[in-house]
C-alpha positions as CSV (number, residue, x, y, z in Angstrom):
1,M,-2.8,-29.2,-11.7
2,R,-4.4,-26.5,-9.7
3,T,-2.7,-25.5,-6.5
4,A,-4.5,-24.6,-3.3
5,G,-3.2,-21.1,-3.7
6,S,-4.7,-20.7,-7.2
7,A,-8.0,-22.1,-6.0
8,R,-8.2,-19.6,-3.2
9,R,-7.4,-16.8,-5.7
10,M,-10.3,-17.9,-8.0
11,A,-12.7,-18.1,-5.1
12,A,-11.5,-14.6,-4.0
13,V,-12.3,-13.1,-7.5
14,A,-15.8,-14.6,-7.2
15,A,-16.3,-12.7,-3.9
16,A,-14.8,-9.5,-5.3
17,G,-18.1,-7.5,-5.3
18,L,-18.3,-7.8,-1.5
19,V,-14.7,-6.8,-1.1
20,L,-15.0,-3.6,-3.2
21,L,-18.2,-2.7,-1.5
22,A,-16.4,-2.9,1.8
23,G,-13.7,-0.8,0.1
24,C,-10.0,-0.1,0.6
25,G,-9.9,-0.3,4.4
26,G,-13.5,-1.5,4.8
27,G,-15.2,1.9,5.1
28,G,-17.6,2.2,2.1
29,G,-15.0,2.7,-0.6
30,E,-12.9,5.4,-2.1
31,R,-15.5,8.0,-2.8
32,G,-13.0,10.8,-3.3
33,D,-15.3,13.6,-2.4
34,G,-12.2,15.7,-1.4
35,K,-13.7,17.1,1.8
36,G,-10.8,17.6,4.2
37,D,-8.7,15.0,2.3
38,G,-5.8,17.2,1.3
39,A,-5.1,18.6,-2.1
40,G,-3.5,16.4,-4.8
41,K,0.2,16.6,-5.0
42,G,2.7,16.4,-7.9
43,E,4.8,13.4,-8.4
44,R,8.3,13.2,-7.1
45,P,10.4,11.3,-9.7
46,G,11.9,8.0,-8.7
47,G,15.6,7.5,-7.9
48,P,18.0,9.2,-5.6
49,A,18.9,12.9,-6.2
50,R,22.1,13.4,-8.2
51,G,25.0,13.5,-5.8
52,A,22.8,13.0,-2.8
53,S,24.9,10.6,-0.7
54,A,22.3,10.7,2.1
55,T,20.0,8.4,0.0
56,T,22.6,5.6,-0.5
57,H,24.4,3.1,1.7
58,L,22.2,3.9,4.7
59,K,22.6,1.8,7.9
60,N,18.9,2.2,8.6
61,I,15.7,3.4,7.0
62,P,15.6,7.2,7.6
63,E,13.2,8.6,10.2
64,V,12.1,5.2,11.4
65,G,12.8,4.8,15.1
66,A,13.7,1.7,17.1
67,A,10.1,0.5,17.8
68,L,9.1,0.0,14.2
69,R,12.6,-0.8,13.0
70,S,12.7,-3.8,15.3
71,R,9.6,-5.1,13.5
72,I,11.2,-5.2,10.1
73,P,12.2,-8.9,9.5
74,A,15.9,-9.5,9.4
75,G,15.5,-11.1,6.0
76,S,13.7,-8.1,4.4
77,R,15.8,-6.4,1.8
78,Q,13.1,-4.2,0.3
79,V,11.2,-1.6,2.3
80,V,8.4,0.7,1.1
81,A,8.4,3.6,3.6
82,V,5.2,5.7,3.9
83,Y,6.0,9.0,5.6
84,G,2.6,10.6,6.6
85,E,2.8,14.4,7.1
86,G,0.8,14.3,10.3
87,V,-1.4,12.2,12.5
88,N,-4.5,13.9,11.1
89,S,-3.2,14.6,7.6
90,A,-4.0,12.7,4.3
91,D,-0.7,13.7,2.7
92,A,2.3,11.4,2.6
93,T,5.4,10.5,0.7
94,V,6.3,7.0,-0.4
95,V,10.0,5.9,-0.7
96,L,11.3,2.6,-2.0
97,Y,14.5,1.3,-0.3
98,D,16.6,-1.7,-1.3
99,K,19.3,-3.2,0.8
100,G,22.6,-4.0,-0.9
101,A,26.0,-5.1,0.4
102,K,26.7,-1.6,1.7
103,G,23.3,-0.8,3.2
104,W,20.0,0.7,2.2
105,D,19.7,2.7,-1.1
106,Q,16.7,4.8,-2.1
107,K,15.3,3.5,-5.4
108,G,12.2,5.7,-5.8
109,R,10.2,8.5,-4.2
110,W,6.6,9.6,-4.9
111,A,4.0,11.9,-3.5
112,A,1.1,9.9,-2.0
113,H,-2.0,9.9,0.1
114,N,-3.2,7.9,3.1
115,G,-6.5,7.7,5.0
116,R,-8.4,11.0,4.7
117,R,-8.5,11.4,8.5
118,G,-4.8,10.5,9.0
119,W,-3.3,7.6,10.9
120,T,-4.1,5.3,13.9
121,T,-2.3,2.6,15.9
122,H,-5.8,1.0,16.5
123,H,-7.4,0.8,13.1
124,H,-11.0,-0.3,12.9
125,E,-13.5,-0.5,10.1
126,G,-14.8,2.8,8.8
127,D,-12.4,5.1,10.8
128,K,-10.9,6.5,7.5
129,R,-7.5,6.3,9.1
130,S,-4.5,4.2,7.9
131,P,-2.9,1.7,10.3
132,V,0.5,2.5,11.6
133,G,2.9,-0.5,11.5
134,V,5.1,-2.9,9.5
135,F,3.4,-5.2,7.1
136,A,4.5,-7.7,4.5
137,L,3.8,-7.2,0.8
138,T,3.2,-10.5,-0.9
139,D,0.3,-10.2,-3.4
140,A,-0.8,-7.9,-6.2
141,G,-3.4,-7.5,-8.8
142,G,-5.5,-5.0,-10.7
143,V,-7.8,-4.2,-13.6
144,L,-4.8,-3.8,-15.9
145,A,-2.5,-6.6,-16.8
146,D,0.6,-7.3,-14.7
147,P,3.2,-4.7,-15.8
148,G,6.1,-7.2,-15.4
149,G,6.3,-7.8,-11.7
150,K,7.4,-10.7,-9.6
151,L,4.6,-10.8,-6.9
152,P,1.7,-13.2,-7.7
153,Y,-0.7,-11.0,-9.6
154,T,-4.5,-11.4,-10.0
155,H,-5.6,-9.7,-13.3
156,S,-9.3,-9.2,-13.1
157,A,-12.1,-6.8,-14.0
158,A,-13.4,-7.6,-10.6
159,F,-11.2,-4.9,-9.2
160,T,-13.2,-2.2,-11.0
161,P,-14.8,0.2,-8.5
162,P,-18.7,0.3,-8.4
163,S,-20.2,2.7,-10.9
164,Y,-21.7,4.9,-8.2
165,W,-18.3,5.8,-6.8
166,S,-16.9,9.2,-7.8
167,K,-15.5,9.3,-11.4
168,N,-12.0,10.4,-10.2
169,T,-11.7,7.0,-8.4
170,R,-12.5,4.9,-11.5
171,H,-8.9,3.9,-12.0
172,D,-7.8,3.5,-8.4
173,F,-7.5,-0.2,-8.6
174,D,-5.9,-0.5,-12.0
175,Y,-2.9,-1.7,-10.0
176,V,-2.9,-2.7,-6.4
177,V,-0.5,-4.4,-3.9
178,A,-2.2,-5.9,-0.9
179,I,-0.8,-4.7,2.5
180,N,-0.8,-7.6,4.8
181,Y,-3.0,-6.0,7.5
182,N,-5.8,-8.4,8.7
183,R,-5.6,-10.6,5.6
184,V,-4.5,-14.0,4.6
185,K,-1.0,-14.0,3.1
186,G,-0.7,-15.7,-0.3
187,T,-4.2,-14.9,-1.5
188,S,-5.6,-12.4,-4.0
189,P,-6.0,-8.9,-2.8
190,L,-9.7,-9.5,-3.4
191,D,-9.8,-12.2,-0.7
192,P,-12.5,-11.1,1.8
193,A,-11.0,-13.1,4.7
194,R,-10.4,-11.1,7.9
195,P,-8.4,-13.3,10.3
196,E,-8.6,-10.8,13.2
197,G,-12.3,-10.1,12.7
198,Q,-14.3,-7.8,10.5
199,S,-14.3,-4.9,13.0
200,K,-10.6,-4.4,12.6
201,G,-11.0,-3.6,8.9
202,G,-9.1,-4.9,6.0
203,G,-8.6,-4.5,2.3
204,V,-5.8,-2.1,2.9
205,W,-3.8,-1.7,-0.3
206,L,-1.2,0.3,-2.2
207,H,-3.1,1.6,-5.2
208,M,-3.3,4.4,-7.7
209,D,-3.8,7.9,-6.5
210,H,-6.9,10.1,-7.2
211,G,-5.6,13.2,-5.7
212,S,-6.9,13.1,-2.2
213,G,-7.2,10.9,0.9
214,T,-8.5,7.3,1.0
215,S,-10.5,5.1,3.3
216,A,-7.3,3.6,4.7
217,C,-5.1,2.6,1.7
218,I,-1.9,4.3,0.5
219,S,-2.3,5.8,-3.0
220,V,0.6,6.5,-5.4
221,P,0.7,7.8,-8.9
222,K,0.5,5.3,-11.8
223,S,4.2,5.5,-12.7
224,G,4.9,4.8,-9.0
225,M,2.7,1.8,-8.8
226,Q,4.2,0.5,-12.0
227,A,7.7,1.0,-10.6
228,L,6.8,-0.7,-7.3
229,L,5.2,-3.7,-9.0
230,R,8.3,-4.2,-11.2
231,A,10.7,-3.8,-8.3
232,L,9.0,-5.8,-5.4
233,D,10.5,-9.2,-5.3
234,P,9.2,-12.0,-3.0
235,A,12.8,-13.3,-2.7
236,R,13.7,-10.0,-1.1
237,H,10.8,-10.3,1.4
238,P,9.4,-6.8,0.9
239,V,7.5,-4.9,3.7
240,V,5.8,-1.6,4.0
241,V,6.7,0.6,7.0
242,M,3.9,3.2,7.3
243,G,2.7,5.9,9.6
244,D,2.8,9.6,10.4
245,K,6.2,11.0,11.1
246,A,5.8,11.1,14.8
247,H,4.8,7.5,15.1
248,L,7.5,6.4,12.7
249,A,10.1,8.1,14.8
250,G,8.9,6.7,18.1
């Protein structure tokens, strides 16, 4: 028997072309022209540094101030922290934290990119900036098959970027995790619905990195996306906390 959720996912796949034309963040796609986007960065291997006690049994997520910390749901036991280098920078670092009996432990760390123009607290369609905030992570998908994750996963060729996009973006959406900014929770990342209106943008995802800034998404190396997909567990209510370092600390 088909559930309402599965029906919505199939309808979303049918509308995929419109979503990808709107692009990650609703600004015409990840063209990857590299102009002012920041150079590609090497991967920082996952897992805490050997002997680095500062990455284990933490009371709070590092460098996240009271304002955003208060928006992390009490039941969330997994946090993907995105530390942007600066308000106008496309460079970032993604860190996965998991909460155990003794506090938060770092489980992975990767070089990453955000919107090519940086960050904003008032994101709108086409501004090429990533939205600052705390957002749930509930749905995933991609061109490639599910690598063994726990989030609901839409496996579809409909994630393939249009052929006229730059070649270096061709694999951006091999793996994606939808960031619940202006979207309907529990639907495929391809779902075009924008509950707060089209002008506020949408389609903001975690996806694979092409070496420079995005339209609004957060991009991570392939191994990082695989690790995140395998780690994120709906039972642990994962969220992403994202922004430039100044806004995060506020």
